[in-house]
ZAMARBA-98278 format. One line per 3 residues: their letters; for each residue x, y, z of N, C-alpha, C. Coordinates in steps of 0.05 Angstrom, whole numbers, plus 32768, in hexadecimal, padded with zeros to 4 digits. Layout:
N
A) X/Y/Z/X/Y/Z/X/Y/Z | ...
// end
This chain:
126
MAN) 7FA7/7F35/80BF/7FA9/7F24/80A9/7FB9/7F3B/8090 | 7FAE/7F4F/808E/7FB0/7F56/8073/7FD7/7F64/8077 | 7FE1/7F67/808C/7FFB/7F6F/8098/800D/7F5D/8093
SIL) 7FFC/7F3B/8094/8018/7F2A/808A/8011/7F21/8074 | 7FFF/7F36/8064/7FFF/7F2B/804B/800E/7F41/803C | 800B/7F59/8044/8022/7F6A/803C/8042/7F71/804C
NAS) 803C/7F5F/805F/8056/7F67/8068/8058/7F84/806D | 8045/7F90/807F/804C/7FAD/808A/8064/7FB4/8094 | 806F/7FA5/809D/8090/7FAE/80A9/80A0/7FB5/8096
ELD) 80A0/7FA1/8082/80B7/7FA9/8068/80A5/7FC4/805A | 808F/7FBB/805E/8085/7FD9/8047/808A/7FF0/8057 | 8085/7FF9/8070/808F/8002/8088/80AB/8011/807F
RAV) 80B4/8001/8081/80D6/800B/8077/80DC/8012/8060 | 80D4/800A/804A/80DF/800C/802F/80CC/8021/8021 | 80B7/8027/8022/80A6/8040/801E/80AD/805D/8026
PAF) 80B1/805D/803C/80B5/8076/8048/80D9/807A/8041 | 80E5/8068/8036/8103/8066/8030/80FE/806E/8015 | 80F2/8062/8001/80F3/806B/7FED/80DF/808D/7FDE
IDA) 80CD/8091/7FF4/80C3/80AE/7FF2/80D8/80BF/7FF8 | 80E0/80BC/8010/80FA/80D5/8022/810F/80D4/8002 | 8113/80BE/8000/812F/80B9/7FE3/8124/80CF/7FC9
SRA) 810F/80CA/7FC4/8106/80CD/7FA7/8106/80F2/7FB4 | 8105/80FA/7FC8/80FD/811A/7FD2/8111/8125/7FD1 | 812A/8118/7FDF/8141/8121/7FD7/814B/8128/7FBD
VGH) 8149/8112/7FB2/8156/8113/7F93/8146/812C/7F8A | 8126/8128/7F87/811B/8140/7F7C/8123/815D/7F83 | 8124/8160/7FA9/8131/817D/7FA6/8151/8182/7FA2
RGG) 815C/8166/7F9A/8179/8170/7F91/817A/8178/7F76 | 8169/816E/7F64/816A/8178/7F48/8157/8190/7F41 | 8145/8195/7F53/8137/81B2/7F4E/8145/81C7/7F58
YLE) 8164/81C7/7F6E/816C/81D3/7F78/8186/81D9/7F59 | 818D/81C1/7F4F/819F/81BF/7F3D/8194/81D5/7F2E | 817A/81D2/7F28/816D/81D8/7F0A/816E/81FB/7F0F
CAQ) 8161/81FB/7F20/815F/8218/7F31/817F/822E/7F2A | 8194/8219/7F3C/81B4/8223/7F37/81B8/822C/7F12 | 81B6/8210/7F06/81B6/8217/7EE8/81AC/8233/7ED9
HVE) 818C/8238/7EE0/817E/8257/7ED7/818C/8268/7EE9 | 819A/826A/7EFC/81A6/827A/7F08/81BC/8284/7EF8 | 81C9/8276/7EEC/81E3/8273/7EDF/81DB/8279/7EC3
EAL) 81CB/8270/7EB4/81C6/827D/7E9E/81B7/829F/7EA1 | 81B0/82A2/7EC0/8198/82BF/7EAD/81B0/82D9/7EBB | 81C8/82C7/7ECE/81E0/82DB/7ED6/81F3/82D4/7ECA
GQE) 81F8/82C5/7EB8/820E/82BC/7EAD/8227/82B5/7EB7 | 8224/82AB/7ECF/823A/82A7/7EDF/8238/828D/7EED | 8248/827E/7EF2/8245/8261/7F03/823C/8267/7F1E
FDA) 8223/8257/7F26/821C/8257/7F43/8221/823D/7F53 | 822C/8248/7F6D/8238/8235/7F7A/821C/8220/7F8A | 821B/8209/7F78/8210/81EF/7F85/820F/81E3/7F9F
SHC) 822C/81E7/7FAB/822D/81D5/7FBB/821D/81DC/7FD9 | 8217/81F3/7FCE/81FE/81F9/7FED/81E1/81E8/7FEA | 81E0/81D3/7FCE/81CE/81C2/7FDE/81CD/81B0/7FF0
SVT) 81BF/81AC/7FFB/81BB/8198/8020/81C1/817D/800E | 81B2/8172/7FFB/81B5/8157/7FF1/81C7/815B/7FDF | 81D8/8142/7FE5/81F2/8138/7FDE/81F1/812A/7FC6
DQA) 8208/8120/7FB9/8205/8114/7F9F/81FC/80F6/7F9F | 81F9/80EB/7FBE/81F7/80D1/7FC5/81D6/80CF/7FC5 | 81C5/80EA/7FC0/81AE/80E4/7FBF/81A1/80D1/7FAC
NAA) 81AF/80D6/7F96/81A5/80B9/7F7E/81A7/8099/7F83 | 81C4/809B/7F8E/81C3/8080/7F99/81B8/807B/7FB0 | 81AF/8085/7FC4/819E/8084/7FD3/8180/807C/7FC4
FTR) 817C/808A/7FBB/8162/8089/7FA6/815D/806E/7F9F | 8177/8062/7F90/8178/804E/7F7F/8177/8034/7F8C | 8184/803C/7FA0/817D/8022/7FB9/8161/8023/7FC4
AER) 8159/8037/7FCE/813B/8032/7FD9/811F/802B/7FBF | 812C/8036/7FA9/811D/8027/7F8F/811A/8001/7F90 | 8136/7FFD/7F90/813E/7FE9/7F8F/812A/7FD3/7FA2
DYD) 812B/7FDC/7FB6/8120/7FD0/7FD3/8105/7FD2/7FCF | 80F8/7FE5/7FC6/80E0/7FEA/7FC1/80CF/7FD5/7FAF | 80E3/7FD2/7F99/80DF/7FCA/7F7F/80DD/7FAD/7F83
HLS) 80E5/7FA3/7FA0/80EA/7F82/7FA3/80E5/7F7D/7FC1 | 80CB/7F8B/7FC8/80B7/7F83/7FDB/80B7/7F69/7FD9 | 80B5/7F5B/7FF2/80A0/7F45/7FF2/8087/7F40/7FFA
LPV) 8072/7F3D/7FE5/805B/7F43/7FE6/804A/7F26/7FEE | 8048/7F1B/7FF8/8045/7EFE/7FEF/8028/7EF6/7FE5 | 8013/7F0A/7FEF/7FFC/7F0D/7FDC/8001/7F0A/7FC4
MDS) 8015/7F18/7FBB/801F/7F16/7F9C/8020/7F00/7F8B | 802D/7EF0/7F9E/8037/7ED3/7F9A/801F/7EBE/7F99 | 8010/7EC3/7FAB/7FF3/7EB8/7FA6/7FE3/7EB9/7F96
VAK) 7FE6/7ED7/7F8B/7FDA/7EE0/7F6C/7FDD/7ED1/7F57 | 8000/7ED9/7F53/800F/7EC9/7F40/7FFB/7EA9/7F3D | 8004/7E95/7F55/7FF7/7E7B/7F4E/7FDC/7E7B/7F4A
ALE) 7FD1/7E88/7F4F/7FB7/7E86/7F4B/7FAC/7E84/7F2E | 7FBF/7EA7/7F23/7FB3/7EA3/7F04/7FC5/7E87/7EF4 | 7FD5/7E73/7EF9/7FE0/7E62/7EF0/7FCC/7E4C/7EE7
HDD) 7FB1/7E50/7EF9/7F9E/7E39/7EFA/7F87/7E3D/7EDF | 7F72/7E2D/7EE1/7F63/7E33/7EC8/7F49/7E43/7EE2 | 7F48/7E38/7EF0/7F32/7E4B/7F00/7F41/7E5F/7F11
WCQ) 7F47/7E70/7F08/7F5B/7E7D/7F16/7F4A/7E93/7F1D | 7F35/7E9C/7F13/7F1E/7EB2/7F1F/7F10/7EAA/7F36 | 7F10/7E8F/7F3C/7F07/7E82/7F5B/7F1E/7E84/7F76
RLK) 7F32/7E7E/7F69/7F44/7E78/7F78/7F55/7E96/7F80 | 7F4B/7EAA/7F69/7F59/7EC5/7F75/7F3E/7ECC/7F8C | 7F22/7EC7/7F86/7F10/7ECA/7F97/7F15/7EBE/7FB8
QIL) 7F24/7EA9/7FB1/7F28/7E9C/7FD2/7F40/7EA9/7FE0 | 7F52/7EB9/7FD0/7F5F/7EC5/7FDA/7F60/7EDE/7FE7 | 7F4C/7EF0/7FD7/7F49/7F0A/7FDC/7F2E/7F17/7FE3
DPP) 7F1D/7F00/7FDE/7F00/7F08/7FF0/7EFE/7F03/800F | 7EF2/7F15/8018/7EF1/7F10/803D/7EDC/7F05/8042 | 7ED5/7EF6/8053/7EC0/7EDB/805B/7EA9/7EEF/804B
ETV) 7E99/7EDF/804F/7E85/7EED/804C/7E6A/7EEF/8065 | 7E64/7F06/806A/7E53/7F08/8080/7E3B/7F15/807B | 7E28/7F0D/808E/7E07/7F0B/808B/7DFD/7F2B/80A1
ELS) 7DF9/7F3E/809B/7DEF/7F56/809D/7DD0/7F4C/80A7 | 7DC9/7F53/80C8/7DAB/7F55/80C7/7DA0/7F6C/80C4 | 7D87/7F6C/80BC/7D7A/7F87/80BB/7D6C/7F8D/80D7
DEE) 7D67/7FA8/80DD/7D56/7FB7/80F2/7D3C/7F9D/80FC | 7D32/7F97/80DF/7D18/7F89/80E4/7D1A/7F69/80F2 | 7D33/7F65/80ED/7D36/7F43/80ED/7D39/7F49/810B
PSG) 7D33/7F2C/8118/7D41/7F2C/813A/7D5E/7F20/813A | 7D6D/7F28/814B/7D86/7F20/814D/7D86/7F03/8158 | 7D76/7F02/8171/7D71/7EE5/8178/7D59/7ED4/816F
GDD) 7D62/7EBD/8169/7D4D/7EAC/815F/7D42/7E9C/8177 | 7D22/7E9D/8177/7D11/7E95/8189/7D08/7E77/817B | 7D0A/7E75/815E/7CFB/7E5F/8151/7CE2/7E5C/8157
DGN) 7CDC/7E6E/8156/7CB4/7E71/815D/7CA9/7E7B/814A | 7CBA/7E94/813D/7CB3/7EAA/8121/7CA2/7EBC/812F | 7C9D/7EC0/814B/7C91/7EDA/8150/7C9F/7EF1/8161
GDG) 7CBE/7EE7/815F/7CCF/7EFE/8166/7CD1/7F0B/8181 | 7CC4/7EF8/818D/7CCA/7F00/81B2/7CDC/7EF6/81C1 | 7CE7/7EE8/81B6/7D00/7ED8/81C4/7D02/7EBD/81D6
DGD) 7CE6/7EC1/81D8/7CE4/7EA1/81EF/7CDF/7E83/81DA | 7CD5/7E86/81C7/7CD2/7E6F/81BA/7CBE/7E62/81B8 | 7CA1/7E67/81D3/7C96/7E57/81D7/7C79/7E5F/81BC
GHE) 7C7E/7E6A/81B5/7C6F/7E72/819D/7C58/7E81/819E | 7C56/7E8E/81BA/7C41/7EA5/81CC/7C54/7EB5/81C4 | 7C3A/7ECF/81C1/7C54/7EEE/81CC/7C4F/7EF4/81E8
// end
């Protein structure tokens, strides 16, 4: 159910692409910043063409960011629709709350014998 709500396959593609693209842009930015410091320290131009991340990194990052920002998450549509109503709190609970479950304690019999003595035979005798 969670996968259908979150469109897991879409997330599985968009999130890693976004992370990889942001790392590439960060790597390139860091490399170029270091090159600038070297140029300032040595007083001569530093060849930054050795950076393995190309100028296309920013374009790839922009595409990945756009794809990530426009993910289709049906649960968000449901939440937005619920907020349009006066009873939005109850509607959100219906959407987001899991079904109620009852937990049995160790002292309660798991099978009911309906006679209250807990022996499981239902005849009223222990």
